[in-house]
C-alpha positions in Angstrom: 105.8 127.3 239.3 108.5 124.7 238.0 107.2 122.0 240.9 103.5 122.5 239.6 104.1 122.3 235.9 106.7 119.5 236.2 104.5 117.6 238.8 101.5 117.9 236.5 103.4 116.6 233.5 105.3 113.7 235.0 102.0 112.4 236.7 99.9 113.0 233.5 102.4 111.0 231.5 103.0 108.3 234.1 99.2 107.8 234.5 98.7 106.9 230.7 97.9 103.2 230.8 98.3 102.9 234.3 96.0 100.7 236.5 94.1 103.9 237.8 93.4 105.1 234.5 92.1 101.6 233.5 90.1 101.7 236.7 88.6 105.1 235.7 87.5 103.7 232.2 86.0 100.5 234.0 84.0 102.7 236.4 82.8 105.0 233.6 81.6 102.0 231.5 80.0 100.4 234.3 78.2 103.2 235.9 77.9 105.8 233.1 77.9 108.6 235.8 80.9 110.8 234.9 80.4 113.7 237.4 80.5 111.5 240.6 83.3 109.4 239.2 85.4 112.6 238.4 84.8 114.0 241.8 85.6 110.6 243.2 88.8 110.5 241.3 89.7 114.1 242.4 89.0 113.4 246.3 91.0 110.2 246.2 93.9 111.8 244.4 94.2 114.6 246.9 93.9 112.1 249.7 96.7 110.1 248.4 99.1 112.8 246.8 98.9 115.5 249.6 100.6 113.2 252.2 102.7 111.7 249.6 104.2 115.1 248.7 104.5 116.0 252.5 106.4 112.8 253.1 108.7 113.5 250.3 109.4 117.0 251.4 110.0 115.8 255.1 112.3 113.0 254.0 114.3 115.6 251.9 114.9 117.8 255.0 116.3 114.9 256.9 119.1 113.7 254.5 122.3 115.5 253.4 121.6 117.4 250.2 124.1 115.4 248.1 123.1 112.0 249.4 119.6 112.9 248.9 120.0 114.2 245.4 121.6 110.9 244.5 118.6 109.0 246.2 116.1 111.1 244.5 117.7 110.6 241.0 117.8 107.0 241.5 114.2 106.9 242.6 113.2 108.5 239.2 115.3 106.0 237.3 113.4 103.2 239.3 110.2 104.9 238.3 111.4 104.9 234.6 111.9 101.2 234.8 108.8 100.4 236.6 106.7 102.5 234.0 107.8 100.1 231.4 105.8 97.3 233.2 102.2 97.3 232.0 99.3 97.3 234.9 96.2 95.3 235.0 93.0 96.7 236.2 91.6 95.5 239.4 88.0 94.1 239.2 85.4 96.4 240.4 82.1 94.6 240.7 79.6 96.8 242.6 79.6 100.3 244.2 78.9 100.2 248.1 76.0 101.7 249.7 77.4 105.3 249.3 76.8 105.1 245.6 79.1 105.8 242.7 81.0 108.7 244.2 81.9 106.8 247.4 82.8 103.5 245.4 85.2 105.7 243.1 86.9 107.4 246.1 87.5 104.0 247.8 88.4 102.1 244.7 90.8 104.8 243.5 92.2 105.4 246.9 93.2 101.8 247.3 94.4 101.4 243.7 96.5 104.4 244.1 98.3 103.4 247.2 101.8 102.4 246.4 101.1 103.2 242.7 103.7 104.7 240.2 102.0 107.9 240.5 102.0 108.2 244.4 105.7 107.2 244.5 106.4 109.8 241.7 104.8 112.3 244.0 107.0 111.3 247.0 109.8 111.9 244.8 108.6 115.2 243.3 108.0 116.4 246.9 111.5 115.5 247.9 112.9 117.2 244.8 110.9 120.5 245.0 110.1 120.4 248.8 106.9 122.4 247.9 104.0 120.3 249.2 101.2 122.5 247.8 102.7 123.0 244.3 103.6 119.4 244.1 100.3 118.0 245.3 98.4 120.3 243.1 100.5 119.6 240.0 100.3 115.7 240.5 96.5 116.1 241.1 96.1 118.2 237.9 98.1 115.6 236.1 95.9 112.9 237.5 92.8 114.7 236.3 94.3 115.4 232.9 94.8 111.7 232.2 91.7 110.7 233.7 89.0 113.2 232.7 89.3 112.0 229.1 89.4 108.3 230.2 86.3 108.7 232.0 84.4 110.8 229.5 85.7 108.7 226.3 85.9 105.4 228.1 87.2 102.5 226.2 87.6 104.5 223.1 90.7 106.4 224.4 92.5 103.0 225.3 92.0 101.6 221.9 93.5 104.7 220.1 96.8 105.0 222.4 99.6 102.8 221.3 101.2 101.6 224.5 104.4 100.7 222.5 105.3 104.5 222.3 103.6 105.9 225.6 105.5 104.0 228.2 109.0 104.3 226.7 108.3 108.1 226.3 107.3 108.2 229.9 110.3 106.4 230.9 112.5 108.7 229.2 111.0 111.8 231.0 111.7 110.0 234.4 115.3 109.4 233.2 115.4 113.2 232.2 114.2 114.1 235.7 116.8 112.0 237.3 119.7 113.6 235.2 118.1 117.0 235.8 118.2 116.2 239.6 121.8 115.2 239.6 122.8 118.4 237.4 
């Protein structure tokens, strides 16, 4: 259960103000169809985070435990530093022929490739070595951050103060690094 709760918490915090959360608001503002957008985010997140958690768990099994613990801790520190850099939303103009759902899956999947939350999922997969719980947790975290973004659109971003959210999230990642080493 630790893997699930930690994964959900870390990714929910990391997603606040992230480009994929901004993308969620852009999609919601443009198409005003929350159900297909939310389902698209869910499918794209699972398609990204399940393999990421698997890669993390597999890589963890190859390395010596002490070396891998240090590599994992340093990846959390790198994530803490990276989280402090603001993201910009990629421009999304029109849905493809498949409609809002397909457009959301495609846009979100592409935006999530190499994103902080996907890389955090790899690190969490290596830390906990439980692919199902990590992927489920990170997906829950993504949905916790993106459901309000889709339902409340731009209003949410105007109320969140990025000066506090990003540093707070960075502290969580540093805490995970320390926890990994201890």
